[in-house]
C-alpha positions in Angstrom: -99.8 -18.5 19.3 -100.5 -21.5 21.6 -97.8 -23.6 22.9 -97.2 -26.9 21.5 -98.7 -30.0 23.4 -97.9 -33.7 23.1 -101.4 -34.4 23.9 -102.8 -32.6 21.0 -100.2 -31.2 18.6 -97.9 -32.9 16.3 -94.7 -31.9 14.4 -96.3 -33.4 11.6 -99.9 -31.8 11.4 -100.7 -33.9 8.6 -100.5 -37.0 10.5 -103.5 -35.6 12.7 -105.7 -34.9 9.8 -108.4 -37.4 9.6 -108.5 -37.7 5.7 -106.8 -40.6 3.9 -105.0 -38.2 2.0 -103.2 -36.5 5.3 -102.4 -40.2 6.4 -101.1 -41.2 2.8 -98.9 -37.9 2.8 -97.7 -38.4 6.2 -96.6 -42.2 5.2 -94.8 -40.9 2.1 -93.0 -38.2 4.1 -91.5 -40.9 6.3 -90.6 -43.3 3.6 -88.8 -40.4 1.9 -86.8 -39.4 5.1 -85.7 -43.0 5.6 -84.6 -43.4 1.9 -82.3 -40.5 2.1 -81.7 -39.9 5.4 -81.2 -43.3 7.5 -80.9 -46.0 4.7 -77.5 -44.5 3.2 -76.0 -44.8 6.5 -76.9 -48.4 7.3 -75.8 -49.3 3.8 -72.3 -47.5 4.2 -71.9 -49.2 7.6 -73.1 -52.7 6.2 -70.5 -51.8 3.3 -67.7 -51.1 5.7 -68.4 -54.3 7.6 -68.6 -56.4 4.6 -65.2 -54.8 3.4 -63.4 -55.8 6.7 -64.7 -59.4 6.4 -63.6 -59.7 2.8 -60.1 -58.8 2.5 -58.8 -59.7 -0.8 -56.6 -62.8 -0.1 -53.2 -63.5 -1.6 -54.4 -65.7 -4.8 -51.1 -67.4 -4.7 -51.5 -68.3 -1.0 -53.8 -70.8 -1.6 -51.2 -72.1 -4.4 -48.5 -72.3 -1.7 -50.7 -74.0 0.7 -51.4 -76.7 -1.5 -47.8 -76.9 -2.7 -46.3 -77.0 0.7 -48.5 -79.8 1.6 -46.8 -82.1 -1.2 -43.3 -80.5 0.1 -44.3 -82.1 3.6 -45.2 -85.4 2.1 -41.8 -85.4 -0.1 -44.0 -85.6 -3.3 -41.8 -83.2 -5.3 -42.8 -84.8 -8.8 -46.6 -83.8 -7.9 -45.6 -80.5 -6.5 -43.9 -79.4 -10.0 -46.7 -80.7 -12.0 -49.0 -78.6 -9.6 -47.3 -75.5 -10.5 -47.0 -76.3 -14.2 -51.0 -76.6 -14.4 -51.5 -73.4 -12.2 -49.5 -71.3 -14.3 -52.1 -71.2 -16.7 -54.6 -70.0 -14.6 -55.9 -66.3 -15.2 -55.7 -65.3 -11.7 -52.0 -66.3 -11.3 -50.9 -64.1 -14.3 -49.5 -61.7 -11.8 -47.5 -64.1 -9.9 -45.0 -65.1 -12.9 -42.1 -64.3 -10.9 -42.9 -66.2 -7.7 -44.2 -69.2 -10.0 -41.0 -69.2 -11.6 -38.9 -69.1 -8.7 -41.0 -71.8 -6.7 -40.6 -74.0 -9.9 -36.9 -73.7 -9.3 -36.9 -74.6 -5.7 -38.9 -77.8 -6.6 -36.5 -78.9 -9.3 -33.9 -78.4 -6.7 -35.6 -80.5 -4.0 -35.9 -83.2 -6.8 -32.3 -83.2 -7.6 -31.7 -83.5 -3.7 -33.8 -86.6 -3.8 -32.0 -87.7 -6.7 -28.7 -87.5 -4.9 -30.1 -88.9 -1.7 -31.4 -92.3 -3.7 -27.5 -92.3 -5.7 -25.8 -92.0 -2.3 -28.0 -94.7 -0.4 -27.3 -97.0 -3.4 -23.5 -96.4 -3.4 -23.6 -97.6 0.4 -21.2 -100.7 1.0 -23.1 -103.7 2.8 -21.6 -103.5 6.6 -21.4 -99.7 6.4 -22.5 -98.1 9.8 -25.3 -95.6 9.5 -26.9 -93.9 12.5 -30.8 -92.9 12.0 -32.6 -90.8 14.3 -29.8 -91.6 17.1 -30.1 -95.4 16.5 -26.9 -97.2 15.0 -27.5 -99.6 12.4 -25.0 -101.5 10.1 -26.3 -101.8 6.2 -27.1 -105.4 5.1 -28.2 -104.6 1.8 -29.9 -101.7 -0.6 -33.1 -103.1 -2.3 -34.5 -101.6 -5.4 -38.4 -101.8 -5.8 -41.1 -100.2 -8.1 -42.7 -99.3 -4.5 -39.8 -97.7 -3.4 -36.0 -98.3 -2.7 -35.3 -99.3 0.5 -32.3 -99.8 2.9 -32.4 -103.3 4.8 -30.5 -102.6 8.0 -29.5 -104.4 11.5 -29.8 -102.9 14.6 -26.4 -103.0 16.9 -28.3 -102.9 20.2 -31.0 -105.5 19.1 -29.4 -107.2 16.5 -32.5 -107.6 14.3 -33.1 -106.7 10.8 -35.7 -103.9 9.7 -36.2 -102.3 6.4 -36.4 -98.5 6.0 -37.7 -97.0 2.7 -35.5 -94.2 1.6 -38.5 -91.6 1.0 -39.2 -92.4 4.9 -35.6 -91.8 6.3 -35.7 -89.1 8.4 -34.7 -85.4 7.3 -31.2 -85.6 9.0 -30.4 -88.7 7.2 -31.2 -87.1 3.9 -28.9 -84.0 4.7 -25.9 -86.7 5.7 -26.3 -88.7 2.4 -26.9 -85.3 0.3 -23.4 -83.7 1.9 -21.7 -86.4 -0.4 -22.7 -85.0 -3.5 -23.4 -81.0 -2.5 -21.8 -79.9 -5.8 -25.0 -81.2 -7.7 -27.2 -78.6 -6.5 -27.2 -75.2 -7.7 -28.1 -73.7 -4.6 -27.3 -76.1 -1.5 -27.8 -73.7 1.3 -31.2 -72.6 0.0 -32.5 -76.1 -1.2 -31.7 -77.9 2.0 -32.9 -74.9 4.0 -36.2 -75.6 2.0 -36.4 -79.2 2.6 -36.0 -78.8 6.4 -38.3 -76.0 6.6 -41.3 -77.8 4.7 -40.6 -81.4 5.5 -43.2 -83.4 7.6 -40.6 -83.5 10.6 -39.1 -80.1 10.2 -36.0 -78.6 11.6 -37.0 -75.0 11.3 -33.9 -73.6 13.6 -31.7 -75.2 11.0 -33.5 -74.2 8.1 -33.2 -70.5 9.2 -29.7 -71.1 9.8 -29.3 -72.3 6.0 -31.6 -69.5 4.8 -29.3 -67.0 6.2 -26.1 -68.7 4.5 -27.9 -68.6 1.4 -28.7 -64.6 1.8 -24.9 -64.5 2.2 -24.0 -65.9 -1.0 -26.4 -63.4 -2.5 -29.7 -65.8 -2.9 -33.2 -63.8 -2.3 -34.8 -65.6 0.7 -37.2 -62.9 1.7 -40.4 -64.9 0.7 -38.8 -68.2 2.2 -38.3 -66.5 5.6 -42.0 -65.1 5.8 -43.0 -68.7 4.8 -41.0 -70.1 7.5 -42.3 -67.4 9.9 -45.8 -68.2 8.9 -45.1 -72.1 9.7 -43.7 -71.6 13.1 -46.5 -69.6 13.9 -49.0 -72.3 13.1 -47.0 -74.8 15.0 -47.1 -72.8 18.0 -50.8 -72.2 17.6 -51.2 -76.1 17.2 -49.2 -77.0 20.1 -51.1 -75.2 22.6 -54.3 -76.7 21.4 -55.3 -79.8 23.0 -56.2 -81.0 19.2 -53.8 -79.6 17.8 -50.5 -80.7 15.9 -49.6 -84.0 14.3 -46.2 -85.3 15.9 -45.7 -88.7 15.0 -45.1 -89.7 18.7 -48.7 -88.4 19.5 -50.6 -91.9 20.2 -50.5 -94.9 22.3 -47.5 -96.9 22.8 -46.7 -100.2 24.5 -43.9 -100.3 27.1 -42.5 -101.7 30.4 -41.4 -100.2 33.5 -38.3 -101.2 34.8 -35.8 -103.3 32.7 -36.7 -105.1 29.6 -39.3 -107.6 30.4 -40.6 -105.7 33.3 -44.1 -104.5 34.2 -46.1 -104.0 31.0 -47.4 -100.3 30.5 -49.2 -98.1 28.0 -47.7 -94.7 27.6 -50.3 -92.4 25.9 -48.8 -89.3 24.1 -51.3 -86.2 23.9 -51.2 -83.7 21.2 -50.6 -80.7 24.0 -47.3 -82.0 25.1 -48.7 -84.1 27.8 -48.8 -87.7 28.2 -50.4 -90.7 30.9 -48.4 -93.9 31.7 -50.7 -96.3 32.9 -50.7 -100.2 34.0 -53.3 -102.8 33.5 -54.9 -103.6 37.4 -54.7 -107.1 36.4 -51.2 -106.7 35.8 -50.6 -105.3 38.8 -52.3 -107.7 40.9 -50.2 -110.2 39.8 -46.8 -108.3 41.0 -45.3 -109.5 44.7 -43.1 -107.3 46.6 -39.2 -107.3 46.3 -36.8 -108.8 48.9 -36.5 -106.6 51.5 -39.5 -104.4 50.4 -42.5 -104.1 53.1 -45.9 -104.5 52.2 -46.9 -101.0 53.0 -44.0 -100.1 50.7 -45.2 -102.1 47.9 -48.8 -101.3 48.0 -47.2 -97.1 47.8 -45.5 -98.4 44.9 -48.4 -100.1 43.1 -50.4 -97.0 43.5 -47.7 -94.6 42.0 -47.2 -96.9 38.9 -50.7 -97.6 38.0 -51.4 -94.0 36.8 -48.3 -91.7 36.2 -48.3 -88.2 34.2 -45.5 -86.9 32.2 -44.8 -84.0 29.6 -43.0 -84.4 26.3 -41.5 -82.2 23.8 -39.6 -82.5 20.4 -36.6 -80.7 20.5 -34.7 -78.9 17.3 -32.8 -82.3 16.8 -35.8 -84.3 16.1 -35.5 -86.1 19.3 -37.8 -86.2 22.4 -37.8 -85.3 25.9 -39.6 -87.0 28.3 -40.3 -85.7 32.1 -42.8 -87.6 34.5 -44.3 -85.2 36.9 -43.7 -87.1 40.2 -40.2 -86.7 39.9 -39.3 -90.2 38.9 -37.1 -88.9 36.1 -36.3 -87.2 32.7 -35.7 -89.1 29.5 -33.8 -86.9 27.1 -32.8 -87.9 23.5 -35.8 -90.5 22.6 -35.3 -91.0 19.1 -38.3 -92.5 16.9 -37.8 -95.3 14.6 -40.8 -95.5 12.5 -43.4 -97.6 14.9 -40.8 -98.3 17.6 -38.6 -96.3 20.0 -35.9 -96.7 22.7 -35.0 -94.9 25.7 -31.2 -93.7 25.4 -29.0 -96.1 27.1 -31.8 -98.5 27.5 -32.7 -102.0 25.7 -36.5 -101.5 26.0 -38.3 -101.1 22.7 -41.5 -99.3 22.8 -43.9 -100.5 20.0 -46.7 -98.1 18.7 -50.5 -99.8 19.4 -52.3 -100.9 16.3 -55.5 -98.7 16.2 -58.7 -101.1 16.4 
C-alpha cells in the first residue's frame, strides 16, 4: 500500500476522476455535507442571535410610556381616554388587572385636579401664597375657557403676574389639595403618583408617599418599579450633554452685581454645567471703581467676561448654582415661569426668547 501524498492523491478519489460524472458526484457530496453538517449549526446560531435581539417586550409597557407622557403634561382626561380605547385591544387582553388599576389611579388624579381648582377659586383676594419660594398676594381668580388662572402680585417686585392653575408648581398643587384630602380615595397613593410622574417631579417625596400608602394596605409594587425606571432614565439623561429637559436649561438675561449692574447672559447647559458671558462691548464702557487700580480693573474685566458654573436641581424643586472661580454659591433659586430671582436678591433673570 502506497502512502497518501498531497501531490497525487485525494481523500475524495472521485475528485481526481477526469470524467464529468466524477466531478458532478464530488460537487453533490460537498453540497450534501454542507446542508446536513454545517448549515444546521449556522441556522441554530442565527436563531439564537435573533432570539436574543427580539426578546418579547411587555406589551403594556408601550401603553404606560404613552400614558406617563400625558401624566407628565397633566392631561389626565386624555390619559383616561387613552386607557379606555386601549382596553379593547386584543394584545392587551392579559393586562386587564393592570389596566383597571391605572384607570383608578388616573381617576384619582382627575379628582386631585378638581380639588386644586376648587381650592384656588376659594382663596380670598389679598391671601398670601408662596410659589417656588417667591411670595405673592392674590389679586383675583380668573375663569377662562383656556384655563383658570390666578392673578398675583409679587411682594418683592410689586408687579402683577398671571399664572394658570394647570401650570402651578407641583408643590403648590399639593398645598392646595391638602385642604380637602378627604375627597381622595387613596390620598397617599394619588399624591405619590402625581409627584412621581409630573413634569417637574419630586421623586423623593413620591417614594415617601408610596411607602405611606403601602402602610395603609395599598399595593404599590408596580408604582415603585415605575418610579425606579423613571429615576434611572433621569440619571442617564443627566449624564449626557444632550440629555434631560429641565426648565432652567437655556439662556437667561441677568446682571452682575446689584440690580441695574453689568448685563450678562447665563447659559444653563443640559449636563449640569453653564457659562456666564458679558458682551465685550459692554465691558468696554465700564470704568474703574473708586480706589481700584487699573491693573485690578483689567483683571476684574477678564474674570467676568467668561465665568463657568455648575448647577443642580434639588429635591424641593429649587436650584443651586456654584461658580467654579470660587466667587460664590447661590442656593434656593426658584423658577417663576420665564423668570427667576436669586435668594435675598432683587435682581430678576429673564429667559431669552429664541430667535
